[in-house]
C-alpha positions in Angstrom: -0.2 9.5 5.4 2.6 8.0 6.9 5.1 5.6 5.1 3.6 2.9 6.7 0.2 3.7 5.3 1.9 4.2 1.8 3.4 0.8 2.1 0.1 -1.0 3.0 -1.6 0.8 0.1 1.1 0.0 -2.4 0.9 -3.8 -1.1 -2.8 -3.9 -1.3 -2.8 -2.4 -4.9 -0.2 -4.8 -6.1 -2.2 -7.7 -4.8 -5.4 -6.3 -6.3 -3.6 -5.9 -9.5 
């Protein structure tokens, strides 16, 4: 996983939560 993927997952998680 690249930093971009990690950032996207983090943003997605924050939006879902």
